[in-house]
N, C-alpha and C positions, 0 to 999 in steps of 0.2 A: 583485592579480593581474588582468590585463586579460583579459576575456572573449574568447574566440576569434573570429575574423573569418571572412568568407566565403572565404578562400583557404585554410583549413587542412583541407579535406576533410571536415568534420564536416557532417551533414545539418542542415536547419533545426530539426527536433526536437531534436537533439543540442546545437543552440548554444542553444536557448530554453527547453528542458526537459531538463536533462541526467540524464534518468532511469538511463542506462548507468552514470554516476558515482555516484548515490545508491545504486545497486544494490551497488556495490562497498564502500560506506560504510554499509549498512543497519544494522548493528549499534549504530553510533555515533549514528544518527538516530532509527531507530524504537524502539529500547530506552529513549530518553528520554520516549516518550509514555506518560502515567500507564496503568497495567494491562497494558502491554506490555513490561515490563522483560526478560522471560525469553522473548520471541517468537522464532519463526522466519519466514523471509521467502521468498516467490517473486515471480517477476516475470510480469506478464500472464496471471494465472490466469482462464480464462474462467468466466462465470457458469454454473451448472449447466444452464441452459436454452440455453446455446450462444450467445446473442444479444449479449453484450458481454463485455469482457474490461478490467477496471480495471487501473490501472499496477502495482499491487503487492497482493499478498495476505499478510495476516499471521495467524498463529496462535499462541496461548498456552494453557498448561494452567494456569498460574498467574500471579496469585492466584486469579483466576476465569477459566475456560475461555472464551476469546472469539475472534471472528474480526475482523480489521481489515480492511476494503476501502478502498484508498488512491488517491486521484486526485491527480496533481501538474499544476500550472499554471506557465507561464513567461511571459516577456516579450520581444517582439522589439525588444530594445533593449540598448544598452551600460550604460545606467544604470537598473537594475531596482530602484529605491529608492522612489519614490513614484508608481507608475503606478496608474491606476483599475484596481479589483478586477474580472476578469472572472466573470461568472455561469456561464460555460460548465462550470466544473467543479462548481459547485453543481447544475446540472441533471443532470449525468452521475451525480454520487453518488446523487442522489435516485432516479433510475431503477435503478442498481445496487442499492439497498437494497430496491426494490419487487421485483426479479427474484430475490433472494436469500430474501424473506421466506416463500415457499411451500415453502422446503427446510429450515426450521427442524427440528432433529430427525432430519433424513434423512442421517445420516453417510455411510451407504453409496453413497448417490446423489452426493453431493458427492466422495466419495473418487473413484469411477469417472469422473463426467463433468467434474471440476474438476482434481483432485490429480494422478492418472495422467495426464490430458492434457497437464499442464504439463511432462512429461518426455516426452511422445510427439509432440506436433505440432511440426513442424520448427523454427519461429522460436522458439516456447516451449522446446523441449527445448534450443536452442543457448544461450539466455538462462540457463537454469536450470542447466545443466550446467557452465556457466563458473564458477559459484559453488559448486555441490554437486558436485563431481567424481564423488562415489559414487552420484549419481543419486537416484532415488527411495528407495532402501534407506536412504541416508544421511540423506536428510531426515526421513524417519519415524522413524529412531532419535533424532535430535536432538530432533524435536518431542515425542516421547513420553518422552525420557529413558530410553530402554532401551539395553540394550548391544548389541542386534541388532534389525533392523527386525520389528516386530510389527504386522501388519495390522489384527488385531482391535482392538489398543488405539488405532490410529490411527482406525479408524471410530467407536470409543466416545468419542474425544477430540472428533472432528467432531460426533458427535451433540449433545455438551454445548455446545461452543463455537458452534455455530450457533444457539443460543437467545440469544445475546448478541452481536449484530453491530454493531460501531462504525463509521460512516462517518468517514473521515479525509481532510481536504482540506488539501494542502501547497502552498504558493506559494513558489517560487524568487524570493527578494527580498532586497534590500540592507539593509532594516529591518524592525522588528516592525510589527503592525497595531496601529493606534490602537484604544482601547477602543470607540468608536462603529462601527468597522468590525467589530469581533468581535460587537457586539450585531446587527448587520446579519446575519451569519452564523447567530446563534442563533435569530433570527426564522425563517430559511429552513429551520431543522431543528428546529423545535419538536417536543417530545415523542418525540425518538429520541436514542440516544446518537450524539455527534458530537464529533470533534476538529478544530480549524482551527489551522494553525501556518505558521511561516515556516522555510525552509532556506536557509542561506547560499548564495549565487548568485556566481559559477557553479560553485564548488568542490564543493557538493552534499555536505559533509562534517560538517555539524552542524545540530541544530535550535536556532534562533535565538529562538524564542518560540512560545507556542501556549497554548490553553486547551481543557479538556474540558468539553462543554457537554451538557445533557440536559434 
């Protein structure tokens, strides 16, 4: 498939970082990440301190409750196969991780400041309702595996999951990273849970490679 060109009406971000398409394919991509096989996803969930908003937010209750903070990087090129790796996503993820750390075990704060906001603030609401037509109630029921939305269960899950925050860096790319490139990422995220992987570009419909590092 040929990547879209400048005349198709897509924004620069859509051409280079097709996050809108990845969101439509989130189950096929994010549930391939170890530990997130049963996760649910939201797009552009702000950090509880309101100062940043990662590209995607993952939440899972099983096998271990955890939160995944996802940042995606793209390439301004038709041939996104062997381009130099940008450090921008690394720095952003490190910043996100530091912003989330003070909220470990504070599920109620995360719920009010991050999750509810994802269905209230205009742009985030539009993005998330496009996938979760039933809104916050539908998402809570799915995340907690309850027949009906249970706010108390949601907060308890966030309490537990926020103790295990995984930084996830994905590159839209036509090939997988070489071992030495992965080792460079490992050094940047030493002593913290981290997943680095590649997503097929520009279709954004499958995880083509990745490693969980810690």
